[in-house]
PAMARDO-730030 format. One record per residue (C-alpha): y negated, x negated, z negated. Coordinates in steps of 0.25 Angstrom, whole numbers, always signed. Each point is the difference from the previous one (the first is absolute). Example, Ala and Ser with C-alpha at 12.3 -4.5 7.8 and 13.67 -1.06 7.14 Angstrom:
2
REC     yy     xx     zz
REC    +18    -49    -31
REC    -14     -6     +2
//
This chain:
162
REC     yy     xx     zz
REC    +70    -92   -187
REC     +0     -7    -12
REC    +10     -8     -9
REC     -6    +10    -12
REC     +2    +11     +8
REC    +14     -2     +5
REC     +3     -4    -11
REC     -5    +12     -8
REC     +7    +12    +10
REC    +12     -9     +0
REC     +1     -1    -17
REC     -1    -16     -1
REC    -11     -9     -4
REC     -8     -8    +11
REC     +6    -13     -4
REC    +13     +9     +4
REC     -4     +4    +12
REC     -5    -16     +7
REC    +14     -6     -8
REC     +9    +10    +11
REC    -10     -3    +11
REC     +3    -15     -4
REC    +14     +3     +1
REC     +1     +8    +11
REC    -10     -3    +10
REC     -6    -14     -5
REC    -13     +5     +0
REC    -10     +8    -10
REC     -4     +9    +14
REC     +1    +13     +0
REC    +10     +3    +10
REC     +3    +19     +0
REC    +13     +2     -3
REC     +7    +13     +1
REC    +11     +5    -13
REC    +14     +1     +5
REC     -1    +16     +2
REC    -12     -1    +10
REC     +6    -12     +4
REC    +13     +7     +3
REC     -9    +14     +6
REC     -7    -10    +11
REC    +14     -6     +4
REC     +8    +12     +1
REC    +11     -3     -9
REC     +2     +4    -14
REC     -2     -7    -13
REC    +15     -5     -3
REC     +1     -8    +16
REC    -12     -6     -8
REC     +6     -3    -13
REC    +15     -6     +6
REC    -10    -11     +8
REC     -8     -3    -11
REC    +16     -1     -8
REC     +3     -9    +13
REC    -11     -8     +0
REC     -3     +1    +13
REC    -15     +8     -7
REC     -6     -7    -11
REC    -11    +10     -5
REC    -11     -2    -11
REC     +3     +7    -13
REC    -11     +6    -10
REC     +6     +5    -10
REC     +9    +12     +4
REC     -7     +0    +14
REC     +3     -6    +13
REC    -10     -5    +12
REC     +2     -7    +11
REC     -9     -4     +9
REC     -3     +6    +13
REC     +0    -14     +8
REC    +15     +4     -3
REC     +1    +13     +7
REC     +3     -7    +14
REC    +12     -9     -7
REC     +6    +11     -9
REC     -1    +11    +13
REC    +11    -11     +6
REC     +6     +0    -12
REC     +1    +16     -2
REC     +5     +2    +14
REC    +14     -6     +0
REC     +5     +8    -12
REC     +8    +13     +4
REC    -10    +10     -2
REC    +11    +11     -8
REC     +8    -11    -10
REC     -7    -10     +1
REC     +9     -9     +6
REC     -4    -15    +10
REC     +1     +6    +15
REC     +7    -10     +8
REC     -8     -5    +13
REC     +4    +11     +7
REC     -4    +12     -9
REC    -13     +5     -2
REC     -2    +11     -9
REC    +13     +4     -7
REC    +13     -8     -1
REC    +13     +7     +6
REC     +3     +7    -10
REC    -13     +7     -3
REC     -2     +1    +18
REC    +12     +7     +0
REC     -5    +10    -12
REC    -13     +2     +5
REC     +4     +3    +14
REC    +12     +7     -7
REC    -12     +8     -8
REC    -12     +0     +8
REC     -8    +11     +4
REC     -2     -6    +14
REC    +14     +0     +2
REC     +1    +15     -1
REC     +3    +11     +8
REC    -12     +8     +5
REC     +4    +12     -7
REC     +3     -7    -13
REC    -15     -6     +1
REC     -2    +14     +1
REC     +6     +3    -12
REC     -6    -11     -9
REC    -13     +4     +4
REC     -2    +13     -3
REC    +10     -5    -14
REC    -13    -10     -4
REC    -10    +14     +5
REC     +7     +9    -10
REC     +1    -12    -10
REC    -15     -2     +0
REC     -2    +15     -4
REC     +7     +1    -10
REC     -8    -11     -6
REC    -11     -3     +3
REC     -6     -8    -11
REC    +12    -10     +2
REC     -3     -3    +15
REC    -15     -2     -2
REC     +4    -10    -11
REC     +8     -8    +10
REC    -10     +5    +12
REC    -11     -9     -6
REC     +8    -12     -8
REC     +3     -4    +14
REC    -14     +3     +4
REC     -5    -11    -11
REC    +13     -9     +3
REC     -8     -1    +14
REC    -15     -2     -3
REC     +6     -9     -9
REC     +7     -7    +10
REC    -10     +0    +10
REC    -11     -5    -11
REC     +8    -12     +0
REC     +1     -2    +13
REC    -16     +0     +3
REC     +2     -9    -13
REC     +9    -11     +4
REC     -8     +1    +17
REC    -14     -5     -8
//
């Protein structure tokens, strides 16, 4: 894309795009950028988690108006930063914790589907089926949203591999 095309898509002038690229990238060569939402989907985290990393000065996105852009090249570095926070509450994890902090891990084990009894799993499954029959529109909406997120993630991963 040219500077003008980028400026038109984000709503600023090509000179402002050039200034941002010089400031953050050190060159006017156009790299592929992702929005905050696209980066969060790619990393499998929330936008809130990326905002928290920005506030802690661990990540510096390029800001253009109300939008924040991340270079695709920084996705690997961001993935390492994102892995070190609890998936539930966002607290920092210690060296030996994988996904959840101690408190959230206990809650997860207590309430998680894999730890239910066989009878409880069957009741849960049939309650889901009853809900789907009562709310077919909502169910289709949820399924379509999940499919679109999956397709977007696959598309972004294919872009990065190129």
